[in-house]
MMTF fields as JSON, N, C-alpha, C and O atoms, coordinates in Angstrom:
{
  "mmtfVersion": "1.0.0",
  "mmtfProducer": "UNKNOWN",
  "numBonds": 519,
  "numAtoms": 520,
  "numGroups": 130,
  "numChains": 1,
  "numModels": 1,
  "chainsPerModel": [1],
  "groupsPerChain": [130],
  "chainIdList": ["A"],
  "bondAtomList": [4, 2, 8, 6, 12, 10, 16, 14, 20, 18, 24, 22, 28, 26, 32, 30, 36, 34, 40, 38, 44, 42, 48, 46, 52, 50, 56, 54, 60, 58, 64, 62, 68, 66, 72, 70, 76, 74, 80, 78, 84, 82, 88, 86, 92, 90, 96, 94, 100, 98, 104, 102, 108, 106, 112, 110, 116, 114, 120, 118, 124, 122, 128, 126, 132, 130, 136, 134, 140, 138, 144, 142, 148, 146, 152, 150, 156, 154, 160, 158, 164, 162, 168, 166, 172, 170, 176, 174, 180, 178, 184, 182, 188, 186, 192, 190, 196, 194, 200, 198, 204, 202, 208, 206, 212, 210, 216, 214, 220, 218, 224, 222, 228, 226, 232, 230, 236, 234, 240, 238, 244, 242, 248, 246, 252, 250, 256, 254, 260, 258, 264, 262, 268, 266, 272, 270, 276, 274, 280, 278, 284, 282, 288, 286, 292, 290, 296, 294, 300, 298, 304, 302, 308, 306, 312, 310, 316, 314, 320, 318, 324, 322, 328, 326, 332, 330, 336, 334, 340, 338, 344, 342, 348, 346, 352, 350, 356, 354, 360, 358, 364, 362, 368, 366, 372, 370, 376, 374, 380, 378, 384, 382, 388, 386, 392, 390, 396, 394, 400, 398, 404, 402, 408, 406, 412, 410, 416, 414, 420, 418, 424, 422, 428, 426, 432, 430, 436, 434, 440, 438, 444, 442, 448, 446, 452, 450, 456, 454, 460, 458, 464, 462, 468, 466, 472, 470, 476, 474, 480, 478, 484, 482, 488, 486, 492, 490, 496, 494, 500, 498, 504, 502, 508, 506, 512, 510, 516, 514],
  "bondOrderList": [1, 1, 1, 1, 1, 1, 1, 1, 1, 1, 1, 1, 1, 1, 1, 1, 1, 1, 1, 1, 1, 1, 1, 1, 1, 1, 1, 1, 1, 1, 1, 1, 1, 1, 1, 1, 1, 1, 1, 1, 1, 1, 1, 1, 1, 1, 1, 1, 1, 1, 1, 1, 1, 1, 1, 1, 1, 1, 1, 1, 1, 1, 1, 1, 1, 1, 1, 1, 1, 1, 1, 1, 1, 1, 1, 1, 1, 1, 1, 1, 1, 1, 1, 1, 1, 1, 1, 1, 1, 1, 1, 1, 1, 1, 1, 1, 1, 1, 1, 1, 1, 1, 1, 1, 1, 1, 1, 1, 1, 1, 1, 1, 1, 1, 1, 1, 1, 1, 1, 1, 1, 1, 1, 1, 1, 1, 1, 1, 1],
  "groupList": [{"groupName": "GLU", "atomNameList": ["N", "CA", "C", "O"], "elementList": ["N", "C", "C", "O"], "formalChargeList": [0, 0, 0, 0], "bondAtomList": [1, 0, 2, 1, 3, 2], "bondOrderList": [1, 1, 2], "singleLetterCode": "E", "chemCompType": "L-PEPTIDE LINKING"}, {"groupName": "SER", "atomNameList": ["N", "CA", "C", "O"], "elementList": ["N", "C", "C", "O"], "formalChargeList": [0, 0, 0, 0], "bondAtomList": [1, 0, 2, 1, 3, 2], "bondOrderList": [1, 1, 2], "singleLetterCode": "S", "chemCompType": "L-PEPTIDE LINKING"}, {"groupName": "VAL", "atomNameList": ["N", "CA", "C", "O"], "elementList": ["N", "C", "C", "O"], "formalChargeList": [0, 0, 0, 0], "bondAtomList": [1, 0, 2, 1, 3, 2], "bondOrderList": [1, 1, 2], "singleLetterCode": "V", "chemCompType": "L-PEPTIDE LINKING"}, {"groupName": "GLN", "atomNameList": ["N", "CA", "C", "O"], "elementList": ["N", "C", "C", "O"], "formalChargeList": [0, 0, 0, 0], "bondAtomList": [1, 0, 2, 1, 3, 2], "bondOrderList": [1, 1, 2], "singleLetterCode": "Q", "chemCompType": "L-PEPTIDE LINKING"}, {"groupName": "PRO", "atomNameList": ["N", "CA", "C", "O"], "elementList": ["N", "C", "C", "O"], "formalChargeList": [0, 0, 0, 0], "bondAtomList": [1, 0, 2, 1, 3, 2], "bondOrderList": [1, 1, 2], "singleLetterCode": "P", "chemCompType": "L-PEPTIDE LINKING"}, {"groupName": "LEU", "atomNameList": ["N", "CA", "C", "O"], "elementList": ["N", "C", "C", "O"], "formalChargeList": [0, 0, 0, 0], "bondAtomList": [1, 0, 2, 1, 3, 2], "bondOrderList": [1, 1, 2], "singleLetterCode": "L", "chemCompType": "L-PEPTIDE LINKING"}, {"groupName": "LYS", "atomNameList": ["N", "CA", "C", "O"], "elementList": ["N", "C", "C", "O"], "formalChargeList": [0, 0, 0, 0], "bondAtomList": [1, 0, 2, 1, 3, 2], "bondOrderList": [1, 1, 2], "singleLetterCode": "K", "chemCompType": "L-PEPTIDE LINKING"}, {"groupName": "CYS", "atomNameList": ["N", "CA", "C", "O"], "elementList": ["N", "C", "C", "O"], "formalChargeList": [0, 0, 0, 0], "bondAtomList": [1, 0, 2, 1, 3, 2], "bondOrderList": [1, 1, 2], "singleLetterCode": "C", "chemCompType": "L-PEPTIDE LINKING"}, {"groupName": "ALA", "atomNameList": ["N", "CA", "C", "O"], "elementList": ["N", "C", "C", "O"], "formalChargeList": [0, 0, 0, 0], "bondAtomList": [1, 0, 2, 1, 3, 2], "bondOrderList": [1, 1, 2], "singleLetterCode": "A", "chemCompType": "L-PEPTIDE LINKING"}, {"groupName": "ILE", "atomNameList": ["N", "CA", "C", "O"], "elementList": ["N", "C", "C", "O"], "formalChargeList": [0, 0, 0, 0], "bondAtomList": [1, 0, 2, 1, 3, 2], "bondOrderList": [1, 1, 2], "singleLetterCode": "I", "chemCompType": "L-PEPTIDE LINKING"}, {"groupName": "THR", "atomNameList": ["N", "CA", "C", "O"], "elementList": ["N", "C", "C", "O"], "formalChargeList": [0, 0, 0, 0], "bondAtomList": [1, 0, 2, 1, 3, 2], "bondOrderList": [1, 1, 2], "singleLetterCode": "T", "chemCompType": "L-PEPTIDE LINKING"}, {"groupName": "MET", "atomNameList": ["N", "CA", "C", "O"], "elementList": ["N", "C", "C", "O"], "formalChargeList": [0, 0, 0, 0], "bondAtomList": [1, 0, 2, 1, 3, 2], "bondOrderList": [1, 1, 2], "singleLetterCode": "M", "chemCompType": "L-PEPTIDE LINKING"}, {"groupName": "HIS", "atomNameList": ["N", "CA", "C", "O"], "elementList": ["N", "C", "C", "O"], "formalChargeList": [0, 0, 0, 0], "bondAtomList": [1, 0, 2, 1, 3, 2], "bondOrderList": [1, 1, 2], "singleLetterCode": "H", "chemCompType": "L-PEPTIDE LINKING"}, {"groupName": "GLY", "atomNameList": ["N", "CA", "C", "O"], "elementList": ["N", "C", "C", "O"], "formalChargeList": [0, 0, 0, 0], "bondAtomList": [1, 0, 2, 1, 3, 2], "bondOrderList": [1, 1, 2], "singleLetterCode": "G", "chemCompType": "PEPTIDE LINKING"}, {"groupName": "ASP", "atomNameList": ["N", "CA", "C", "O"], "elementList": ["N", "C", "C", "O"], "formalChargeList": [0, 0, 0, 0], "bondAtomList": [1, 0, 2, 1, 3, 2], "bondOrderList": [1, 1, 2], "singleLetterCode": "D", "chemCompType": "L-PEPTIDE LINKING"}, {"groupName": "TRP", "atomNameList": ["N", "CA", "C", "O"], "elementList": ["N", "C", "C", "O"], "formalChargeList": [0, 0, 0, 0], "bondAtomList": [1, 0, 2, 1, 3, 2], "bondOrderList": [1, 1, 2], "singleLetterCode": "W", "chemCompType": "L-PEPTIDE LINKING"}, {"groupName": "ARG", "atomNameList": ["N", "CA", "C", "O"], "elementList": ["N", "C", "C", "O"], "formalChargeList": [0, 0, 0, 0], "bondAtomList": [1, 0, 2, 1, 3, 2], "bondOrderList": [1, 1, 2], "singleLetterCode": "R", "chemCompType": "L-PEPTIDE LINKING"}, {"groupName": "PHE", "atomNameList": ["N", "CA", "C", "O"], "elementList": ["N", "C", "C", "O"], "formalChargeList": [0, 0, 0, 0], "bondAtomList": [1, 0, 2, 1, 3, 2], "bondOrderList": [1, 1, 2], "singleLetterCode": "F", "chemCompType": "L-PEPTIDE LINKING"}, {"groupName": "ASN", "atomNameList": ["N", "CA", "C", "O"], "elementList": ["N", "C", "C", "O"], "formalChargeList": [0, 0, 0, 0], "bondAtomList": [1, 0, 2, 1, 3, 2], "bondOrderList": [1, 1, 2], "singleLetterCode": "N", "chemCompType": "L-PEPTIDE LINKING"}, {"groupName": "TYR", "atomNameList": ["N", "CA", "C", "O"], "elementList": ["N", "C", "C", "O"], "formalChargeList": [0, 0, 0, 0], "bondAtomList": [1, 0, 2, 1, 3, 2], "bondOrderList": [1, 1, 2], "singleLetterCode": "Y", "chemCompType": "L-PEPTIDE LINKING"}],
  "groupTypeList": [0, 1, 2, 2, 3, 2, 2, 4, 1, 5, 0, 6, 2, 1, 7, 4, 8, 7, 6, 9, 10, 11, 4, 5, 12, 1, 6, 9, 13, 5, 0, 4, 5, 14, 3, 8, 8, 10, 0, 0, 2, 2, 1, 14, 0, 1, 15, 0, 16, 0, 17, 5, 4, 13, 0, 3, 3, 2, 17, 18, 9, 10, 5, 2, 1, 1, 8, 10, 13, 10, 1, 1, 1, 19, 16, 9, 10, 5, 10, 16, 14, 7, 4, 15, 19, 2, 18, 8, 18, 19, 0, 14, 6, 17, 18, 3, 17, 8, 1, 17, 2, 1, 10, 5, 17, 11, 15, 2, 1, 8, 4, 18, 17, 5, 8, 9, 18, 6, 11, 10, 3, 17, 11, 14, 5, 10, 5, 6, 9, 4],
  "groupIdList": [1, 2, 3, 4, 5, 6, 7, 8, 9, 10, 11, 12, 13, 14, 15, 16, 17, 18, 19, 20, 21, 22, 23, 24, 25, 26, 27, 28, 29, 30, 31, 32, 33, 34, 35, 36, 37, 38, 39, 40, 41, 42, 43, 44, 45, 46, 47, 48, 49, 50, 51, 52, 53, 54, 55, 56, 57, 58, 59, 60, 61, 62, 63, 64, 65, 66, 67, 68, 69, 70, 71, 72, 73, 74, 75, 76, 77, 78, 79, 80, 81, 82, 83, 84, 85, 86, 87, 88, 89, 90, 91, 92, 93, 94, 95, 96, 97, 98, 99, 100, 101, 102, 103, 104, 105, 106, 107, 108, 109, 110, 111, 112, 113, 114, 115, 116, 117, 118, 119, 120, 121, 122, 123, 124, 125, 126, 127, 128, 129, 130],
  "secStructList": [7, 7, 3, 3, 3, 3, 7, 7, 7, 7, 7, 6, 6, 6, 7, 6, 6, 3, 3, 3, 3, 3, 3, 7, 4, 4, 4, 7, 1, 1, 1, 7, 4, 4, 4, 1, 7, 3, 3, 3, 3, 7, 6, 6, 7, 7, 3, 3, 3, 3, 7, 7, 6, 6, 7, 3, 3, 3, 3, 3, 3, 3, 3, 3, 3, 6, 6, 6, 6, 3, 3, 3, 3, 3, 3, 3, 3, 3, 3, 7, 7, 7, 7, 4, 4, 4, 7, 2, 2, 2, 2, 2, 2, 2, 2, 2, 2, 2, 2, 2, 2, 2, 2, 2, 2, 2, 2, 2, 1, 2, 2, 2, 2, 2, 2, 2, 2, 2, 2, 2, 2, 2, 2, 2, 2, 2, 2, 2, 7, 7],
  "xCoordList": [-13.061, -12.569, -11.16, -10.375, -10.857, -9.57, -8.779, -8.716, -8.192, -7.399, -5.927, -5.461, -5.2, -3.762, -3.094, -3.475, -2.102, -1.392, 0.094, 0.687, 0.693, 2.12, 2.71, 2.215, 3.784, 4.459, 5.949, 6.67, 6.425, 7.863, 8.647, 8.235, 9.766, 10.587, 12.012, 12.542, 12.628, 13.961, 14.848, 14.474, 16.025, 16.969, 17.758, 18.538, 17.55, 18.231, 19.712, 20.478, 20.13, 21.544, 22.365, 23.419, 21.877, 22.642, 22.485, 23.37, 21.366, 21.147, 20.382, 19.163, 21.072, 20.374, 19.704, 18.726, 20.196, 19.633, 18.734, 18.385, 18.361, 17.53, 16.067, 15.594, 15.36, 13.936, 13.202, 13.758, 11.943, 11.098, 9.984, 9.32, 9.775, 8.624, 7.757, 8.262, 6.445, 5.48, 4.117, 3.921, 3.156, 1.817, 1.186, 1.211, 0.625, -0.047, -1.503, -2.139, -2.013, -3.391, -4.395, -5.402, -4.151, -5.103, -5.176, -6.157, -4.155, -4.114, -4.642, -4.742, -4.98, -5.311, -6.819, -7.529, -7.294, -8.696, -8.808, -8.375, -9.389, -9.549, -8.482, -8.484, -7.566, -6.532, -5.52, -5.397, -4.804, -3.765, -2.705, -2.388, -2.169, -1.188, 0.104, 0.752, 0.494, 1.747, 1.628, 2.638, 0.397, 0.204, -0.151, -0.314, -0.269, -0.639, 0.542, 1.701, 0.237, 1.275, 1.97, 1.338, 3.276, 4.048, 4.54, 4.769, 4.698, 5.248, 6.142, 6.085, 6.961, 7.834, 6.977, 6.057, 7.294, 6.558, 7.517, 8.728, 6.945, 7.716, 7.877, 6.955, 9.054, 9.291, 8.273, 7.921, 7.81, 6.825, 5.418, 4.556, 5.175, 3.833, 3.024, 3.493, 1.834, 1.01, 0.26, -0.206, 0.151, -0.62, -1.586, -1.173, -2.865, -3.874, -4.745, -4.988, -5.212, -6.155, -6.952, -6.412, -8.251, -9.102, -9.001, -9.067, -8.842, -8.702, -9.949, -10.554, -10.33, -11.408, -10.896, -9.686, -11.775, -11.325, -10.627, -11.191, -9.416, -8.659, -7.924, -7.261, -8.016, -7.343, -5.836, -5.356, -5.106, -3.644, -3.15, -3.555, -2.285, -1.743, -0.225, 0.304, 0.453, 1.896, 2.12, 1.598, 2.887, 3.131, 4.585, 5.478, 4.842, 6.205, 6.689, 6.013, 7.85, 8.5, 9.903, 10.62, 10.287, 11.61, 12.345, 11.808, 13.566, 14.439, 15.484, 16.273, 15.488, 16.385, 17.401, 17.05, 18.672, 19.762, 20.224, 20.825, 19.936, 20.325, 21.828, 22.361, 22.519, 23.964, 24.713, 25.639, 24.315, 25.009, 24.263, 24.83, 23.009, 22.231, 21.743, 21.351, 21.76, 21.291, 19.925, 19.498, 19.255, 17.954, 17.782, 18.357, 16.989, 16.646, 15.13, 14.454, 14.603, 13.158, 12.8, 13.501, 11.72, 11.224, 9.786, 8.945, 9.519, 8.154, 7.62, 8.152, 6.575, 5.976, 4.609, 3.789, 4.372, 3.081, 2.207, 2.574, 1.039, 0.076, -1.104, -1.683, -1.46, -2.555, -3.452, -2.971, -4.753, -5.702, -6.165, -6.875, -5.762, -6.156, -7.595, -8.096, -8.244, -9.617, -9.946, -9.208, -11.046, -11.465, -11.829, -12.209, -11.717, -11.947, -13.345, -13.525, -14.336, -15.718, -16.048, -17.123, -15.142, -15.343, -14.504, -14.69, -13.597, -12.685, -13.467, -14.38, -13.116, -13.825, -13.734, -14.702, -12.595, -12.457, -13.376, -13.999, -13.473, -14.352, -15.81, -16.569, -16.203, -17.586, -17.938, -19.051, -17.01, -17.256, -17.466, -18.408, -16.591, -16.729, -18.02, -18.688, -18.377, -19.611, -20.829, -21.768, -20.825, -21.938, -22.068, -23.182, -20.951, -20.993, -21.57, -22.383, -21.152, -21.662, -23.157, -23.904, -23.608, -25.03, -25.86, -26.967, -25.351, -26.069, -26.173, -27.214, -25.092, -25.112, -26.123, -26.893, -26.122, -27.048, -28.486, -29.346, -28.775, -30.15, -30.607, -31.764, -29.713, -30.064, -30.294, -31.218, -29.465, -29.629, -30.961, -31.677, -31.305, -32.588, -33.763, -34.794, -33.612, -34.679, -34.947, -36.102, -33.878, -34.059, -34.443, -35.101, -34.049, -34.349, -35.792, -36.406, -36.328, -37.69, -38.688, -38.634, -39.597, -40.563, -41.499, -41.695, -42.085, -42.968, -42.228, -42.776, -41.005, -40.232, -39.919, -39.952, -39.615, -39.317, -40.546, -40.434, -41.729, -42.957, -43.259, -43.698, -43.027, -43.274, -42.34, -42.766, -41.085, -40.137, -40.517, -40.393, -40.978, -41.407, -42.589, -42.611, -43.569, -44.728, -44.306, -44.799, -43.412, -42.942, -42.211, -42.378, -41.407, -40.688, -41.661, -41.487, -42.702, -43.717, -44.44, -44.684, -44.784, -45.473, -44.596, -45.073, -43.311, -42.406, -42.23, -42.074, -42.252, -42.144, -43.375, -43.261, -44.54, -45.77, -45.765, -46.208, -45.281, -45.28, -44.307, -44.5, -43.273, -42.331, -42.957, -42.554, -43.948, -44.571, -45.665, -46.132, -46.086, -47.13, -46.515, -45.481, -47.158, -46.585, -46.708, -46.267],
  "yCoordList": [25.46, 24.112, 24.051, 24.989, 22.94, 22.818, 21.646, 20.576, 21.853, 20.8, 21.102, 22.208, 20.106, 20.224, 19.605, 18.525, 20.295, 19.804, 19.72, 20.685, 18.555, 18.334, 17.984, 17.094, 18.696, 18.448, 18.268, 19.253, 17.007, 16.799, 17.117, 16.756, 17.787, 18.158, 17.696, 17.872, 17.11, 16.546, 17.078, 17.031, 17.586, 18.075, 16.896, 16.266, 16.608, 15.475, 15.739, 14.798, 16.994, 17.321, 16.866, 16.251, 17.17, 16.838, 15.37, 14.808, 14.75, 13.346, 12.659, 12.515, 12.236, 11.687, 10.336, 10.017, 9.546, 8.208, 8.156, 7.07, 9.301, 9.338, 9.068, 9.368, 8.49, 8.193, 8.72, 8.77, 9.116, 9.612, 8.605, 8.172, 8.227, 7.401, 8.184, 8.84, 8.106, 8.793, 8.152, 7.423, 8.409, 7.844, 8.397, 9.603, 7.507, 7.942, 8.264, 7.61, 9.267, 9.721, 8.611, 8.506, 7.792, 6.749, 5.635, 4.892, 5.508, 4.446, 4.891, 4.075, 6.176, 6.701, 6.78, 7.329, 6.224, 6.333, 7.22, 8.372, 6.676, 7.444, 7.113, 7.685, 6.191, 5.815, 6.948, 7.799, 6.957, 7.983, 7.888, 6.803, 9.034, 9.082, 8.354, 7.807, 8.337, 7.675, 6.15, 5.454, 5.613, 4.175, 3.75, 2.56, 4.717, 4.416, 3.795, 4.076, 2.957, 2.338, 3.398, 4.333, 3.236, 4.196, 3.533, 2.324, 4.339, 3.882, 4.969, 6.128, 4.571, 5.544, 6.479, 6.043, 7.775, 8.767, 9.519, 9.547, 10.114, 10.927, 12.313, 12.833, 12.911, 14.259, 15.229, 15.121, 16.156, 17.173, 16.596, 17.271, 15.365, 14.787, 15.331, 15.302, 15.817, 16.451, 15.41, 14.402, 15.664, 14.837, 15.759, 16.807, 15.398, 16.25, 15.422, 14.239, 16.063, 15.439, 16.529, 17.57, 16.274, 17.223, 16.926, 15.771, 17.98, 17.844, 18.367, 19.346, 17.707, 18.197, 19.369, 19.491, 20.232, 21.329, 20.772, 19.944, 21.229, 20.793, 19.482, 19.03, 18.855, 17.572, 17.775, 18.751, 16.827, 16.867, 15.495, 14.481, 15.458, 14.211, 14.339, 15.431, 13.216, 13.151, 12.509, 11.43, 13.171, 12.767, 12.351, 13.144, 11.106, 10.594, 10.631, 10.134, 11.216, 11.213, 10.639, 11.039, 9.699, 9.091, 9.344, 9.119, 9.81, 10.054, 8.94, 8.815, 8.131, 6.973, 7.232, 7.547, 7.091, 7.235, 5.838, 5.119, 5.465, 4.121, 4.008, 2.899, 5.117, 5.092, 4.71, 3.9, 5.29, 5.027, 4.045, 3.554, 3.746, 2.816, 3.405, 2.664, 4.715, 5.358, 5.994, 6.178, 6.322, 6.987, 7.98, 7.825, 8.99, 9.982, 10.062, 10.168, 10.01, 10.092, 11.438, 11.951, 11.992, 13.28, 13.108, 12.58, 13.556, 13.522, 14.953, 15.83, 15.17, 16.497, 16.452, 15.585, 17.377, 17.456, 18.471, 19.638, 18.007, 18.866, 19.094, 18.14, 20.361, 20.708, 21.741, 22.708, 21.536, 22.554, 23.333, 22.8, 24.596, 25.444, 25.905, 26.07, 26.108, 26.599, 27.072, 26.763, 27.819, 28.176, 26.926, 25.912, 26.987, 25.808, 25.244, 24.03, 26.083, 25.603, 24.933, 24.35, 25.004, 24.346, 23.066, 22.263, 22.878, 21.74, 20.429, 20.25, 19.512, 18.237, 17.41, 16.742, 17.44, 16.693, 17.248, 16.48, 18.571, 19.194, 18.853, 18.503, 18.953, 18.655, 17.208, 16.919, 16.302, 14.889, 14.665, 13.982, 15.239, 15.092, 15.737, 15.187, 16.898, 17.571, 16.724, 16.618, 16.122, 15.277, 14.038, 13.617, 13.453, 12.302, 12.705, 11.978, 13.86, 14.335, 14.625, 14.259, 15.282, 15.592, 14.319, 14.261, 13.307, 12.033, 11.358, 10.801, 11.411, 10.813, 11.522, 10.868, 12.853, 13.615, 13.365, 13.196, 13.335, 13.096, 11.692, 11.504, 10.697, 9.336, 9.284, 8.618, 9.978, 10.026, 10.66, 10.132, 11.782, 12.427, 11.53, 11.531, 10.781, 9.888, 8.832, 8.526, 8.269, 7.211, 7.754, 7.056, 8.975, 9.543, 10.025, 9.932, 10.525, 11.05, 9.89, 9.011, 9.884, 8.796, 8.657, 7.534, 9.73, 9.553, 8.979, 8.151, 9.41, 8.858, 7.384, 6.584, 7.032, 5.631, 4.764, 3.671, 5.244, 4.479, 4.338, 3.279, 5.397, 5.333, 4.315, 3.551, 4.302, 3.337, 1.922, 0.992, 1.752, 0.439, -0.067, -1.231, 0.801, 0.423, 0.104, -0.855, 0.894, 0.662, -0.679, -1.412, -1.005, -2.272, -3.442, -4.46, -3.291, -4.344, -4.545, -5.681, -3.445, -3.53, -4.222, -5.065, -3.857, -4.476, -5.961, -6.766, -6.337, -7.729, -8.499, -9.633, -7.881, -8.522, -8.671, -9.697, -7.683, -7.769, -8.832, -9.389, -9.112, -10.167, -11.562, -12.493, -11.699, -12.999, -13.305, -14.442, -12.319, -12.538, -13.309, -12.907, -14.439, -15.242, -14.605, -15.179],
  "zCoordList": [0.309, 0.161, 0.74, 0.6, 1.386, 2.071, 1.507, 2.112, 0.372, -0.27, -0.055, -0.327, 0.436, 0.622, -0.598, -1.05, -1.118, -2.295, -1.969, -1.487, -2.237, -2.037, -3.39, -4.082, -3.77, -5.046, -4.763, -4.604, -4.699, -4.48, -5.75, -6.852, -5.586, -6.731, -6.477, -5.379, -7.483, -7.34, -8.456, -9.628, -8.091, -9.094, -9.649, -8.934, -10.912, -11.548, -11.764, -11.972, -11.72, -11.921, -10.717, -10.876, -9.505, -8.304, -7.899, -7.254, -8.274, -7.915, -9.042, -8.956, -10.091, -11.267, -11.028, -11.703, -10.101, -9.875, -8.64, -8.178, -8.109, -6.9, -7.234, -8.33, -6.251, -6.386, -5.164, -4.066, -5.364, -4.279, -4.038, -4.98, -2.771, -2.413, -1.44, -0.529, -1.643, -0.786, -0.986, -1.958, -0.078, -0.275, -1.548, -1.793, -2.349, -3.561, -3.261, -2.435, -3.932, -3.71, -3.999, -3.299, -4.999, -5.371, -4.331, -4.294, -3.491, -2.487, -1.121, -0.204, -0.977, 0.335, 0.51, -0.332, 1.616, 1.981, 3.205, 3.194, 4.257, 5.485, 6.52, 7.61, 6.195, 7.15, 7.303, 6.421, 8.411, 8.595, 7.499, 7.012, 7.127, 6.045, 6.385, 5.493, 7.671, 8.019, 7.97, 8.078, 7.807, 7.691, 6.265, 5.993, 5.361, 3.977, 3.231, 3.538, 2.261, 1.437, 0.587, 0.096, 0.425, -0.37, -1.642, -1.683, -2.676, -3.948, -4.518, -4.108, -5.466, -6.128, -6.972, -7.664, -6.904, -7.684, -8.596, -8.379, -9.599, -10.531, -9.923, -9.295, -10.11, -9.611, -10.203, -11.377, -9.413, -9.775, -9.98, -10.542, -9.534, -9.587, -8.41, -7.273, -8.667, -7.645, -6.816, -7.345, -5.518, -4.599, -3.879, -3.382, -3.808, -3.169, -2.242, -2.483, -1.176, -0.255, 0.442, 0.816, 0.612, 1.333, 2.824, 3.245, 3.613, 5.057, 5.758, 5.32, 6.854, 7.698, 8.528, 8.723, 9.021, 9.888, 11.138, 11.853, 11.389, 12.56, 12.384, 13.318, 11.224, 11.0, 10.903, 10.327, 11.481, 11.433, 11.001, 11.569, 10.006, 9.489, 9.344, 9.139, 9.454, 9.231, 7.869, 7.586, 7.042, 5.659, 5.547, 5.843, 5.119, 5.009, 3.564, 2.663, 3.351, 2.044, 2.242, 3.159, 1.378, 1.458, 0.15, -0.934, 0.266, -0.889, -0.901, 0.036, -1.965, -2.07, -3.165, -4.301, -2.799, -3.772, -4.167, -3.368, -5.407, -5.846, -6.076, -6.081, -6.264, -6.492, -5.215, -5.253, -4.099, -2.833, -1.944, -0.968, -2.254, -1.441, -0.132, 0.769, -0.013, 1.21, 0.965, -0.175, 2.062, 1.954, 3.091, 4.169, 2.83, 3.842, 3.916, 2.892, 5.126, 5.321, 5.924, 6.796, 5.457, 5.938, 6.402, 5.675, 7.611, 8.154, 8.154, 8.835, 7.39, 7.273, 7.954, 7.653, 8.86, 9.538, 8.818, 8.677, 8.361, 7.676, 8.612, 9.132, 8.825, 9.719, 9.064, 8.473, 9.169, 8.7, 9.92, 10.773, 10.001, 11.114, 10.946, 9.833, 12.09, 12.086, 13.5, 14.435, 13.675, 15.036, 15.831, 15.246, 17.155, 17.991, 17.834, 17.922, 17.605, 17.529, 16.194, 16.054, 15.206, 13.915, 13.832, 12.918, 14.764, 14.762, 14.758, 15.564, 13.86, 13.721, 15.004, 15.368, 15.693, 16.946, 18.02, 18.753, 18.126, 19.1, 18.792, 19.696, 17.525, 17.148, 17.446, 17.886, 17.213, 17.498, 18.991, 19.39, 19.817, 21.274, 21.771, 22.647, 21.222, 21.624, 21.254, 22.044, 20.069, 19.646, 20.525, 20.838, 20.925, 21.834, 23.188, 23.761, 23.698, 24.975, 24.898, 25.806, 23.816, 23.654, 23.545, 24.082, 22.866, 22.763, 24.124, 24.471, 24.891, 26.227, 27.128, 27.832, 27.108, 27.962, 27.545, 28.409, 26.254, 25.816, 26.196, 26.572, 26.104, 26.521, 28.024, 28.49, 28.778, 30.23, 30.601, 31.451, 29.98, 30.267, 29.88, 30.553, 28.817, 28.386, 29.45, 29.745, 30.032, 31.022, 32.399, 33.17, 32.716, 34.037, 34.124, 35.187, 33.055, 33.051, 33.074, 32.215, 34.051, 34.206, 33.003, 32.539, 32.474, 31.306, 30.094, 29.366, 29.882, 28.762, 28.983, 28.048, 30.231, 30.534, 30.298, 29.744, 30.715, 30.495, 29.007, 28.56, 28.241, 26.801, 26.143, 25.278, 26.546, 25.981, 26.387, 25.589, 27.621, 28.094, 27.265, 26.865, 27.005, 26.192, 24.755, 24.162, 24.205, 22.843, 22.757, 21.782, 23.766, 23.784, 23.88, 23.21, 24.73, 24.839, 23.504, 23.096, 22.823, 21.543, 20.494, 19.734, 20.462, 19.499, 19.808, 18.889, 21.097, 21.48, 20.995, 20.528, 21.107, 20.624, 19.107, 18.592, 18.395, 16.93, 16.428, 15.347, 17.199, 16.795, 16.922, 16.225, 17.82, 18.032, 17.028, 16.959, 16.248, 15.241, 14.079, 13.546, 13.675, 12.579, 11.228, 10.232]
}
């Protein structure tokens, strides 16, 4: 299992009025993390997300000091390493290529083309039946 866990920790002694904002786990679906809505979180609150093989996301954390009115933003890149042949991006591209080649072979082969033509004619006839 490939679960990434982020636990922001803030020292209340050095910055007692500081707040942390980051994407909350309950608000995150399949959208990229850098576009997810952020909310204030409690220090040492755990955040977890399962990553696909080869997935890379940018995680934004902002530290806001209410005493001085300043903020610092941190962009953390999270990546799940894996062999190239297990990478989700590679598998997706390979599946698209295989689908294209199989469709091309289907249309290029004369017997397959005739079978599809007959099937289309049959489906057209069945649509006309009341």
